[in-house]
C-alpha positions in Angstrom: 97.3 111.5 101.6 97.8 108.5 103.8 99.8 110.6 106.4 96.6 112.3 107.5 95.3 109.0 108.8 98.1 108.7 111.4 95.8 110.4 113.9 93.1 107.8 113.1 95.5 105.0 113.8 96.6 106.7 117.1 92.9 107.0 118.1 92.3 103.3 117.4 95.6 102.2 119.1 94.5 104.1 122.3 91.0 102.6 121.9 92.4 99.1 122.1 94.5 100.1 125.1 91.3 101.3 126.6 89.7 97.9 126.0 92.7 96.3 127.7 92.2 98.6 130.7 88.5 97.7 131.1 89.2 94.0 130.8 92.1 93.7 133.1 91.9 96.3 135.8 89.0 95.0 137.9 90.4 91.4 138.2 93.5 93.0 139.9 91.1 94.4 142.6 88.9 91.3 143.2 90.6 90.4 146.4 90.4 94.0 147.6 86.6 94.0 146.9 86.3 90.9 149.0 88.2 92.2 152.0 87.1 95.9 151.9 83.4 95.4 151.2 82.9 91.9 152.4 81.7 90.7 149.0 81.7 86.9 148.8 84.0 85.4 146.1 81.1 83.7 144.5 79.5 87.1 143.8 82.8 88.6 142.6 83.0 85.8 140.1 79.9 87.3 138.5 81.8 90.5 137.5 83.8 89.1 134.6 80.7 87.1 133.4 78.7 90.4 133.4 81.5 92.1 131.5 81.6 89.5 128.7 77.8 89.1 128.4 77.5 92.9 128.1 80.1 92.9 125.4 78.4 90.2 123.5 75.0 92.0 123.6 76.7 95.2 122.4 78.3 93.2 119.5 74.8 92.0 118.5 73.1 95.5 118.5 76.1 97.5 117.3 75.6 97.1 113.6 72.2 98.8 113.7 73.3 101.4 116.1 76.3 102.4 114.0 74.1 102.8 110.9 72.1 105.4 112.8 74.8 107.4 114.6 77.9 106.8 112.4 81.4 105.6 113.2 82.6 108.9 114.7 79.8 109.3 117.2 80.0 105.6 118.1 83.7 105.9 118.8 83.3 109.0 120.9 80.5 107.3 122.8 82.7 104.2 123.4 85.5 106.2 124.9 83.1 108.3 127.0 81.4 105.2 128.5 84.7 103.5 129.1 86.0 106.6 131.0 82.8 107.1 133.0 82.6 103.4 133.9 86.2 103.5 135.2 85.5 106.6 137.3 82.3 104.9 138.5 84.4 102.0 139.7 86.3 104.4 142.0 83.2 106.2 143.3 80.0 104.1 143.2 81.1 101.2 145.5 81.7 103.7 148.3 78.6 105.9 147.9 75.9 103.3 147.1 74.3 101.3 149.9 75.3 98.1 148.1 79.0 98.2 147.0 78.5 95.2 144.8 75.8 97.0 142.9 78.1 99.9 142.4 80.8 97.6 140.9 78.3 95.9 138.6 76.9 99.2 137.4 80.4 100.5 136.6 81.3 97.2 134.9 78.3 97.4 132.7 79.0 101.0 131.7 82.6 100.4 130.7 81.8 97.0 129.2 79.4 98.8 126.8 82.2 101.2 125.9 84.6 98.3 125.4 82.2 96.4 123.2 81.7 99.4 121.0 85.5 99.7 120.7 85.8 96.1 119.7 83.3 96.5 116.9 84.2 99.9 115.6 88.0 100.2 115.8 88.7 97.5 113.2 86.4 98.7 110.5 87.6 102.3 111.0 91.1 101.2 110.3 90.0 98.9 107.5 88.3 101.9 105.8 91.6 103.9 105.7 93.6 103.7 102.4 96.5 101.7 103.7 98.4 99.3 101.3 98.8 96.2 103.4 95.8 96.2 105.6 96.4 92.8 107.1 99.7 94.0 108.5 98.1 97.2 109.8 95.3 95.2 111.4 97.8 92.9 113.1 99.7 95.9 114.6 96.4 97.5 115.7 95.4 94.4 117.6 98.9 94.2 119.2 98.0 97.3 121.2 95.5 95.3 123.2 98.3 93.1 124.3 100.6 96.0 125.2 97.7 97.5 127.1 97.3 94.3 129.1 100.9 94.3 130.0 100.8 98.0 130.9 97.7 97.7 133.1 99.1 94.7 135.0 102.7 96.0 135.4 101.9 99.7 136.1 99.0 98.9 138.5 101.2 96.5 140.4 103.8 99.3 140.7 101.1 101.7 141.9 100.1 99.3 144.6 103.7 98.8 145.6 104.5 102.5 145.8 101.2 103.9 147.2 99.6 100.9 148.8 96.5 98.9 148.0 94.5 101.2 150.3 94.8 104.0 147.6 93.2 101.8 144.9 90.3 104.2 144.3 92.7 106.6 142.6 93.8 104.0 140.1 90.7 103.6 138.0 90.5 107.5 137.7 94.1 107.6 136.5 93.4 104.9 133.9 90.2 106.7 132.9 92.4 109.5 131.5 93.3 107.3 128.5 89.8 107.0 127.0 88.8 110.5 128.1 91.8 112.1 126.3 91.2 109.9 123.3 87.8 111.3 122.8 89.5 114.4 121.2 91.4 112.2 118.8 88.1 110.6 117.5 86.5 114.0 117.3 89.2 115.5 114.9 90.7 112.5 113.1 89.5 111.6 109.5 87.1 108.6 109.4 86.1 107.1 106.1 83.0 104.9 105.3 83.7 101.2 105.0 80.9 100.8 102.4 78.8 103.2 100.4 75.1 103.6 101.4 73.1 100.6 100.3 76.1 98.5 99.5 76.5 96.7 102.8 75.5 93.0 102.6 73.5 92.9 105.8 73.1 89.9 108.1 70.8 87.9 105.8 73.3 87.8 103.0 76.2 87.2 105.4 74.5 84.1 106.8 74.1 82.8 103.3 77.8 83.0 102.6 79.8 79.8 103.5 83.1 81.6 104.0 81.4 83.8 106.6 80.3 80.7 108.6 83.8 79.4 108.6 85.0 82.8 109.9 82.5 82.6 112.7 83.7 79.1 113.8 87.3 80.3 113.5 86.6 83.3 115.7 84.9 81.2 118.4 87.8 78.8 118.5 90.4 81.6 118.4 88.7 83.4 121.3 88.3 80.1 123.3 92.0 79.1 122.6 93.3 82.5 123.6 91.1 83.3 126.7 91.1 79.8 128.1 94.9 79.7 128.3 95.2 83.4 129.4 92.7 83.2 132.2 93.9 79.8 133.6 97.6 80.5 133.1 98.4 81.9 136.5 96.4 79.2 138.3 98.0 76.5 136.1 101.4 77.9 136.9 100.7 77.7 140.6 99.0 74.3 140.8 100.5 72.3 138.0 103.9 73.9 137.6 104.6 74.9 141.2 105.4 78.6 140.8 104.6 80.9 143.7 101.3 82.7 143.4 102.7 86.2 142.9 105.1 85.0 140.3 102.4 83.0 138.5 100.1 86.1 138.5 102.8 88.2 136.9 104.5 85.7 134.6 101.2 84.2 133.4 99.1 87.1 132.1 102.1 89.3 131.3 104.2 86.8 129.3 101.1 85.5 127.5 100.2 89.1 126.4 103.8 89.9 125.5 104.0 86.8 123.2 100.7 87.7 121.6 101.9 91.3 121.0 105.2 90.2 119.6 103.7 87.9 117.0 101.3 90.6 115.9 104.1 93.1 115.5 106.2 90.6 113.6 103.3 89.9 111.2 102.6 93.7 111.0 106.2 94.3 109.8 106.8 91.3 107.6 103.2 90.3 106.6 103.8 91.4 103.0 106.1 88.4 102.6 103.8 85.9 104.2 100.6 84.1 103.0 98.1 84.8 105.7 96.0 81.7 105.8 99.2 79.5 105.6 100.6 81.5 108.6 97.3 81.0 110.5 97.3 77.3 109.7 100.9 76.9 111.1 99.8 79.0 114.1 96.9 76.6 114.7 99.2 73.6 114.7 101.6 75.3 117.1 98.6 76.1 119.4 97.5 72.5 119.5 101.1 71.5 120.3 101.2 74.0 123.2 97.9 72.7 124.7 99.3 69.1 124.3 102.5 70.1 126.0 100.6 71.8 128.9 98.4 68.7 129.2 100.7 65.8 129.0 104.3 66.9 129.8 105.7 65.9 133.2 108.3 68.7 133.0 107.3 72.0 134.7 109.6 73.9 132.3 108.0 72.4 129.2 104.5 73.2 130.6 105.5 76.8 131.2 107.1 77.2 127.8 104.0 75.6 126.2 101.8 78.1 127.9 103.9 81.1 127.0 104.4 80.0 123.3 100.6 79.6 123.1 100.4 83.4 123.0 102.5 83.4 119.9 100.2 80.8 118.3 96.9 82.5 118.9 98.1 86.1 118.3 97.3 86.2 114.6 94.0 84.4 114.7 91.6 87.2 115.6 93.1 90.0 113.4 93.9 87.5 110.6 90.3 86.3 110.4 89.1 89.8 110.2 91.6 90.7 107.5 90.7 87.6 105.3 86.9 88.2 105.6 87.3 91.9 105.0 89.1 91.1 101.7 86.8 88.3 100.6 83.6 90.1 101.7 84.4 93.8 101.2 80.6 94.7 101.5 80.3 92.9 104.8 80.3 96.2 106.6 79.7 96.8 110.3 77.4 93.8 110.6 80.2 91.5 109.7 82.7 93.1 112.1 80.0 93.0 114.9 79.2 89.3 114.3 82.9 88.4 114.2 83.5 90.2 117.5 80.5 88.5 119.0 81.8 85.1 118.0 85.2 85.9 119.5 83.6 87.0 122.7 81.5 83.9 122.8 84.6 81.8 122.5 86.2 83.8 125.2 83.2 83.2 127.5 82.9 79.4 126.9 86.6 78.4 126.6 87.7 79.0 130.2 84.4 77.5 131.4 85.0 74.2 129.6 88.6 74.0 130.8 87.5 74.7 134.4 84.6 72.3 134.2 86.7 69.4 133.0 89.4 70.2 135.6 86.7 70.2 138.4 85.2 66.8 137.4 88.8 65.4 137.4 89.6 66.4 140.9 90.6 70.0 140.2 93.3 68.8 137.9 94.1 71.6 135.5 96.1 69.4 133.3 93.0 67.4 132.6 91.2 70.6 131.9 93.8 71.6 129.4 93.2 68.2 127.6 89.6 69.3 127.0 91.0 72.7 125.8 92.8 70.9 123.0 89.5 70.7 121.1 89.7 74.5 120.4 92.9 74.6 118.4 91.9 71.3 116.7 88.7 72.7 115.4 90.6 75.9 114.6 93.0 74.0 112.4 90.1 72.4 110.5 88.4 75.8 110.2 91.5 77.5 108.8 92.0 74.7 106.3 88.3 75.1 105.2 88.7 78.9 105.1 91.8 78.5 102.9 89.9 76.2 100.5 86.8 78.5 100.3 88.8 81.8 100.1 91.3 80.5 97.6 95.0 80.1 97.8 95.6 83.9 98.1 94.3 85.5 101.3 
């Protein structure tokens, strides 16, 4: 019975890899956009902002959309838009009068697909009849990490072998992942998360205290994760003294690897662990990592703190989803959409706060990381509150 859902898992695994492609490919090409099309770096900085804002908007409207078209149609649409957006990134900048407009159009298209993936993949897996859903959810989210590593490493290898001048082929090659995955979502079994009329809806969710704690936790988890991930390479170069190329590869790749490893570990051994206690310990470790990066005078300690931070934040996003799915089984798509929105919101404001405090302190990223300590601190308090509200058993 459960074996027939292996294809559903495969489809959702590839969907999270698709999301990693859409989030990480364009940043590898930012300098190329600047040199080839003459786009100012200030305008290029708008690209990731547009990506995250689009995802947040999709998170908000996704609950109502999914009710109308269903999970299967939504998943097929998500992969189709992701694939078309990636192909557009190869084609539109060269054929439109304004290359920057072509890049933004492509970004918006694949960001809509990525946002749909973020909201739909988790409830699709949650609806499958697996025994230890928290472990399955953790492994599912690890595929985003492996996707990040794959995109960075394989794209770097492509540039080395074929040259950066051939970059237009790369988005088309990566587009094969979502386009092929469309077939998986067409044929795989997909169950309903709730029966018709049983879903709580947004009004009831907002009246539930444990849901509010989950929202706060997701904001802090997203901020803790993305702030460190996005500033890691710059921090490694300016504060630790690594060469830029080494910092670019060591930073994003090692952070993603550490996140993926902890999600796999929990996925395999989660049955023996109490989830909220594991998350509370992870929050404490996350705070220690930020403190180490902020105050240590040793470059080695700073580097280790940044890498270990990936271990500490890895369980927060899927863990929160698992706890609320168990405590609010009628939360439905609206709950998953709002949690995704909160995580994306944290991912948008976290790096900004670190960068702002670094700038007002003479571009000192160590001072920026001190401001970043507030995220894991609030995260610890939120997990403790979630544990009290949800009970001792997660």
